[in-house]
N, C-alpha and C positions, 0 to 999 in steps of 0.2 A: 185770315188772309183769303182773299178771293182767288178763284181759278186764274183771273186775268193777272193779278199780281203775281201768282206763282209762275205763269208763263212768261211774264216779263223778266223776272229774276232769272229763270232758266234760259231765256233767249240771250241774256247778257253774258253768260258764261262763254268766254272766247277760248278758254284753254282746256285741254283734256284733264282729267282728274289725275292721271299719273304725273303730268307736268305739275300741277298744283301741289301734289304730295311731295315731289322732288323739290320743289321750291321751298315748301315748308321745312322739310328735312335740312336744306341747305341753310335756312335762315336759323333753325334751332341749333345747327353745328357751329354756325358763326357766333351765336350768343354764348354757347357753352364754351367756346374757345376764348371769348373775351372774359368770361367769369373765371376761367382757369388761369389767365394771365393776371387778372386782378388779384387773385388769390396767391399767386406766386410773389407778385409785388409786395402784397401785405406781409407774407411770410419773411421777405427779404427785408423789409422796413422793421419788423419785430426783432430779427437777428441783430441788425445793426443798432437798434436801441439798447438790446442786451449788451452789446459789446460796449457801447458808450457808457452804460451804467456801471459796467465792470471797471472801465477806465476810471471813472469818478471815484468809485469806492477804492481803488487802488491809491488814487492820489490823496483821498481822505485819510486812509490808513497811514500813508507816508507822513502826512502832516501831523497825525495824531502821535507817531512815534518821534518826530522831531520835537513836538511840543513836550513830550514825556521826557526826552533827552535834555531838554532846556530846564525843565523843572528840577532834575536832580543835578 
């Protein structure tokens, strides 16, 4: 990279470094909050699925009990 290219890049910087760092931290914080929300949603979905599977198992056990009663 030539000195002219470096000068052009540096001349195009319109924000102070502390502002850029603050904006970067804000963006990363937003991203982490989104990831955290998504993880919470996945955990809720897993819990709901476990509940539904438990309900299905209870229903199957009830059917098995009824079938056993009918056999005897």
